[in-house]
N, CA and C of each residue as an Amber inpcrd file, in Angstrom:
protein
   315
  66.2480000   4.0780000  44.6120000  67.9900000   4.3670000  44.4880000
  67.3600000   4.6630000  45.9530000  69.0410000   5.3780000  46.1510000
  69.5550000   5.7780000  47.4570000  69.9610000   6.6060000  47.2580000
  70.9370000   7.5030000  47.8760000  71.2510000   8.9310000  48.3610000
  72.6270000   8.9420000  47.6210000  72.8410000   8.1310000  47.5590000
  74.9070000   7.4930000  47.3290000  74.3680000   8.1270000  45.6680000
  73.9130000   7.0510000  45.4530000  73.7570000   6.3150000  43.7090000
  73.5270000   8.2350000  43.2040000  72.7610000   8.3510000  43.7660000
  72.3990000  10.2890000  42.8530000  73.4360000  11.0200000  43.6300000
  74.4040000  10.6810000  44.5910000  75.2730000  11.9250000  45.3250000
  76.6410000  11.2970000  44.4070000  77.2820000   9.9080000  44.1650000
  78.1270000   9.7320000  42.9470000  78.2750000   8.9640000  42.3990000
  78.0940000   9.9430000  41.4510000  77.1800000   8.4830000  39.5910000
  77.7530000   7.8880000  39.4020000  78.9430000   8.0090000  39.7180000
  80.4240000   7.1790000  38.8780000  80.2030000   5.6890000  40.0580000
  79.8060000   5.7070000  41.1670000  79.9510000   4.0140000  41.4940000
  78.9070000   3.4580000  40.9390000  77.4430000   3.6360000  40.9770000
  77.3540000   3.5620000  39.3990000  77.4110000   2.7790000  37.9280000
  78.1050000   3.4200000  37.9580000  78.5340000   2.4570000  36.6240000
  80.2420000   2.1900000  36.3280000  80.8640000   2.3320000  37.3230000
  81.9460000   1.4550000  37.8160000  81.6300000  -0.1810000  37.6590000
  80.1260000  -0.9170000  37.9320000  80.3150000  -1.6330000  36.9800000
  80.7000000  -2.3420000  35.6050000  79.8520000  -1.9340000  35.6510000
  79.4210000  -1.3550000  33.7680000  80.8870000  -1.4730000  32.9940000
  81.3010000  -0.9220000  33.6760000  82.6750000  -0.1760000  33.1420000
  83.5060000  -1.4460000  32.8340000  83.9810000  -2.2590000  34.0810000
  85.0850000  -3.4030000  34.7840000  84.4420000  -4.2190000  34.0390000
  83.3500000  -4.4770000  32.9010000  82.4380000  -5.5780000  31.9830000
  83.2940000  -4.9560000  31.1270000  83.6070000  -3.8790000  30.9080000
  83.4750000  -3.3430000  29.0830000  84.8210000  -3.3820000  29.5620000
  85.7590000  -2.3990000  29.9110000  87.4470000  -3.1070000  30.5580000
  87.8710000  -4.6250000  30.0060000  87.0350000  -5.5280000  30.7780000
  87.4400000  -7.0080000  30.7900000  87.2650000  -7.1420000  29.5090000
  86.0050000  -7.5270000  28.8910000  85.7500000  -7.5850000  27.3320000
  86.7090000  -7.2670000  26.1500000  87.3190000  -6.0870000  26.1410000
  88.1610000  -6.0070000  25.1960000  89.4770000  -5.6930000  25.6320000
  90.3010000  -5.9050000  26.7900000  90.5040000  -6.4600000  27.6120000
  91.0300000  -7.6840000  26.7230000  90.3970000  -8.5610000  26.6510000
  90.2380000 -10.1940000  26.3860000  90.2730000 -10.1810000  25.2160000
  89.7210000  -8.9540000  24.2040000  90.2950000  -9.6620000  22.8050000
  91.2370000  -8.9410000  22.4950000  92.2840000  -7.9220000  23.3400000
  92.9220000  -6.7140000  22.8720000  94.1110000  -8.2660000  23.2590000
  94.3170000  -8.6870000  24.6420000  95.8050000  -9.8090000  24.8600000
  96.0180000 -10.8110000  23.8720000  94.8900000 -10.7660000  22.9930000
  95.8700000 -12.2860000  22.3230000  96.5090000 -11.0040000  20.6860000
  95.9340000 -10.5700000  19.9910000  96.9360000  -9.4340000  19.5130000
  98.3450000  -8.6400000  20.4720000  98.0610000  -8.8900000  21.5450000
  98.9710000  -8.4530000  22.1970000 100.2240000  -9.9160000  22.2780000
  99.5640000 -10.5740000  22.2390000 100.3650000 -11.8790000  22.4850000
 101.7500000 -12.1850000  21.0450000 100.4990000 -12.0860000  20.2560000
 101.2780000 -11.6640000  18.2480000 101.6530000 -10.7580000  17.6210000
 102.1080000  -9.5530000  18.5690000 102.7290000  -8.2290000  18.1120000
 103.8480000  -8.1930000  19.5250000 104.1700000  -9.6150000  20.3150000
 104.9560000  -9.6730000  20.8700000 105.8750000 -10.7340000  19.8510000
 105.0240000 -11.9390000  19.9450000 105.8600000 -12.8750000  18.8490000
 107.0500000 -12.5570000  17.7040000 105.0490000 -11.3150000  17.0400000
 106.4030000 -10.8810000  15.8760000 107.2700000 -10.6150000  16.0480000
 107.5740000  -9.3630000  16.8040000 108.5310000  -8.7720000  17.0040000
 109.7860000  -9.3870000  17.5320000 109.3210000 -10.4260000  18.3980000
 110.5110000 -11.9040000  18.6660000 111.2820000 -11.8170000  17.9570000
 110.0490000 -12.0970000  16.5100000 111.0510000 -12.7130000  14.9440000
 111.2160000 -12.0140000  14.6340000 111.7570000 -10.5920000  14.6020000
 111.9730000  -9.9470000  13.9000000 113.6100000  -9.5010000  14.8160000
 113.2550000  -9.6610000  15.8110000 114.6280000  -9.3040000  16.6880000
 116.1450000 -10.8030000  16.6110000 115.6810000 -11.9070000  16.0090000
 116.0910000 -12.9690000  16.0400000 116.0230000 -13.8060000  14.6030000
 115.2170000 -12.7890000  14.0040000 115.3510000 -13.8370000  12.3310000
 117.4220000 -13.6870000  11.8210000 117.2840000 -12.7100000  12.7040000
 119.3290000 -13.8230000  11.4230000 119.5020000 -14.3950000  11.7680000
 119.4000000 -14.7710000  13.5310000 119.9820000 -16.2560000  13.9430000
 118.9460000 -17.2980000  13.3670000 117.6650000 -17.3330000  13.0780000
 117.0440000 -17.8280000  12.9750000 117.1940000 -18.6360000  11.5840000
 117.4020000 -17.5330000  10.7320000 117.4590000 -18.2370000   9.3640000
 118.8100000 -19.1280000   9.4350000 120.3380000 -18.2150000  10.1330000
 121.3600000 -19.5100000  10.4420000 122.0020000 -20.7570000  10.9180000
 120.2350000 -20.4660000  11.8570000 120.5570000 -22.1170000  11.8760000
 119.3720000 -23.2940000  11.2570000 118.8250000 -21.8900000  10.1210000
 117.6130000 -22.6760000   9.0280000 119.0760000 -23.3650000   7.7500000
 119.8720000 -22.4320000   7.5680000 120.9230000 -22.9010000   6.7000000
 121.5500000 -23.7390000   7.4410000 122.4580000 -24.2990000   8.2590000
 122.8710000 -24.9130000   9.6750000 122.2660000 -26.2570000   9.1180000
 120.8830000 -26.0750000   9.6230000 120.7950000 -27.4180000   9.2890000
 119.9790000 -27.9450000   8.1230000 119.5540000 -27.3440000   7.0260000
 119.9430000 -27.4050000   5.5030000 120.9860000 -27.9410000   5.3190000
 122.0130000 -27.7990000   5.4740000 123.4540000 -28.0280000   5.3800000
 123.3800000 -29.7270000   5.8580000 123.0910000 -29.7840000   6.6200000
 123.6860000 -31.5090000   7.4670000 122.3900000 -32.2660000   6.7890000
 120.8620000 -32.2150000   6.3650000 120.3200000 -32.6480000   5.7110000
 120.9030000 -33.2560000   4.2440000 121.1670000 -32.1750000   3.5010000
 122.0310000 -32.2760000   2.0060000 122.9800000 -31.2620000   2.3490000
 124.1240000 -31.7990000   1.7340000 125.9140000 -30.5820000   2.4180000
 125.9080000 -30.6160000   0.7610000 126.4210000 -29.5880000   0.4340000
 127.2290000 -28.6620000  -0.7750000 128.3420000 -29.8990000  -1.6860000
 128.1730000 -29.9660000  -2.6490000 128.4870000 -31.2130000  -2.8540000
 130.3300000 -29.5340000  -3.5360000 131.4720000 -30.5350000  -3.6770000
 132.1610000 -28.9870000  -3.9370000 132.8610000 -30.1030000  -5.6900000
 133.2780000 -29.3730000  -5.7160000 133.9100000 -28.9000000  -7.1490000
 134.2720000 -29.8470000  -7.8730000 134.5780000 -30.8370000  -7.8670000
 134.8710000 -31.9310000  -8.1700000 133.7400000 -32.8630000  -8.6610000
 133.2320000 -33.0640000  -7.1740000 131.8940000 -34.4540000  -7.2850000
 131.1360000 -33.3010000  -8.5210000 131.2340000 -32.3200000  -8.6270000
 130.6210000 -31.1610000  -9.5470000 130.4230000 -31.2690000 -10.8250000
 132.2690000 -32.0490000 -11.1170000 132.2370000 -31.4240000 -12.5960000
 132.2880000 -33.1280000 -12.7570000 132.7820000 -34.0390000 -12.1070000
 132.4220000 -35.3050000 -11.5880000 131.2700000 -36.2030000 -12.7880000
 130.2710000 -35.4030000 -12.3090000 129.0150000 -35.1260000 -12.0530000
 128.6910000 -34.8810000 -13.5150000 129.0060000 -33.3590000 -14.3280000
 128.7850000 -33.2100000 -15.2880000 128.6170000 -33.9380000 -16.2500000
 129.9240000 -33.9850000 -17.0400000 130.8540000 -35.0420000 -17.4020000
 130.0260000 -36.4700000 -17.4180000 129.5580000 -36.8700000 -16.8000000
 128.5490000 -38.0340000 -16.3240000 127.1110000 -37.7190000 -17.6280000
 126.8380000 -36.8120000 -16.7220000 125.5060000 -36.8190000 -17.6140000
 126.0090000 -36.4060000 -19.2570000 127.0290000 -35.9670000 -19.3630000
 127.3510000 -35.4470000 -21.0910000 127.2810000 -36.9460000 -20.9120000
 128.3950000 -37.7190000 -21.3770000 128.5520000 -39.2460000 -21.6040000
 127.1850000 -39.7740000 -21.5240000 126.8120000 -39.7100000 -20.8590000
 125.2870000 -40.3330000 -21.0410000 124.0580000 -40.0010000 -21.9990000
 124.1920000 -38.8750000 -21.8120000 123.7230000 -37.5400000 -23.3210000
 124.4430000 -38.5360000 -24.5160000 125.7150000 -38.2010000 -24.2880000
 125.9860000 -38.7080000 -26.1020000 125.5930000 -40.3940000 -26.5050000
 125.3770000 -41.3990000 -25.3530000 125.2050000 -42.5870000 -25.2270000
 124.0460000 -42.4600000 -25.7470000 122.4610000 -41.7720000 -24.8040000
 121.5040000 -41.2420000 -25.7110000 121.7700000 -41.6240000 -27.3010000
 122.1920000 -40.4670000 -28.0440000 122.1520000 -39.7190000 -28.8750000
 122.8860000 -40.6520000 -29.4120000 124.1730000 -42.0030000 -29.0450000
 124.3400000 -42.9760000 -30.1730000 122.9870000 -43.4540000 -30.2330000
 122.5400000 -44.2700000 -29.3490000 121.5990000 -45.2820000 -29.5180000
 120.5870000 -45.2320000 -30.5970000 120.9500000 -43.3910000 -30.3670000
 119.2880000 -43.4240000 -31.2960000 119.6640000 -43.6530000 -33.4430000
 121.6410000 -42.8010000 -33.4620000 121.8680000 -43.2880000 -33.9810000
 122.2890000 -44.6960000 -34.9010000 122.2510000 -45.0670000 -34.1570000
 122.1680000 -46.5750000 -33.9900000 121.9250000 -47.3430000 -36.0300000
 121.3810000 -47.3600000 -36.0940000 119.9690000 -47.8320000 -37.1960000
 121.1250000 -46.6570000 -38.4780000 120.8550000 -45.5120000 -38.3070000
 120.8860000 -45.1110000 -39.4770000 121.6900000 -44.8010000 -39.7210000
 122.8660000 -44.5970000 -38.6210000 124.0410000 -43.4930000 -39.2800000
 124.4310000 -44.8000000 -38.0440000 125.4710000 -46.5120000 -38.1290000
 126.4050000 -47.1330000 -37.2770000 127.3160000 -46.3460000 -37.7910000
 128.0710000 -45.7760000 -38.5730000 129.6300000 -45.2850000 -38.0880000
 129.8100000 -43.8680000 -37.3030000 128.7650000 -42.7870000 -37.4400000
 127.9150000 -42.0590000 -35.9060000 128.1900000 -42.6580000 -35.6920000
 127.2800000 -43.3010000 -35.2350000 127.5380000 -44.0690000 -33.3250000
 128.3570000 -44.2280000 -32.9600000 129.0760000 -45.4080000 -33.1630000
 131.1280000 -45.9360000 -33.4700000 131.6910000 -44.9390000 -32.6220000
 131.0700000 -43.6120000 -33.8040000 132.2190000 -42.4480000 -33.0960000
 131.7490000 -41.9420000 -32.2500000 130.5540000 -41.9770000 -31.7190000
 129.5770000 -40.9560000 -30.3000000 130.8170000 -41.8500000 -29.0690000
 130.1590000 -43.0510000 -29.3390000 130.6430000 -43.6620000 -28.2670000
 131.9790000 -43.5900000 -27.7870000 133.5530000 -43.6570000 -28.3670000
 134.0840000 -43.5480000 -28.0170000 134.9470000 -42.6330000 -28.3000000
 133.8840000 -40.9830000 -28.3230000 133.4010000 -39.9840000 -27.8270000
 133.4910000 -39.9260000 -26.0610000 131.8280000 -40.8550000 -25.9260000
 132.1530000 -40.5500000 -24.7470000 132.1300000 -41.1570000 -23.4670000
 133.1320000 -42.4060000 -24.2930000 134.5160000 -43.8420000 -23.2610000
 135.1630000 -42.5550000 -23.1380000 136.1520000 -41.6340000 -23.4430000
 136.6830000 -40.3800000 -23.5570000 136.8540000 -40.3060000 -21.8690000
 135.6040000 -39.1840000 -21.9960000 135.5160000 -38.3930000 -21.1020000
 135.1630000 -38.8910000 -20.2550000
C-alpha cells in the first residue's frame, strides 16, 4: 500500500465503482429503450390506429347499403329454397309456394 491509498481512499474505490456503474447501466439501457418505444407508441397511437384502419379499408372495403341489401335478399331466398327442398317430398304444394315466394324477392 502506498501513502496515496491511505491519504485518498476514494482513488482505490474508483475502479470498483466504475465496474458497478457500467454493469448497472448495461442492465438499465434496454429498459430505457423500451420505455422510449412505449412512450412513442402512446404519443403516436391515434396516427398508428388511423393508418391501420386505412389499410383495413384498402384490403376489405366496406359494402354499400345496396350491396348489403342484395346479399341479405340472396341469403333469404337461398334459405327459402333450402326449406322448399326439405318439404319437397312431404308437402309438394307448400314447396312450390315457397319456391314461388323465393323467386319474387
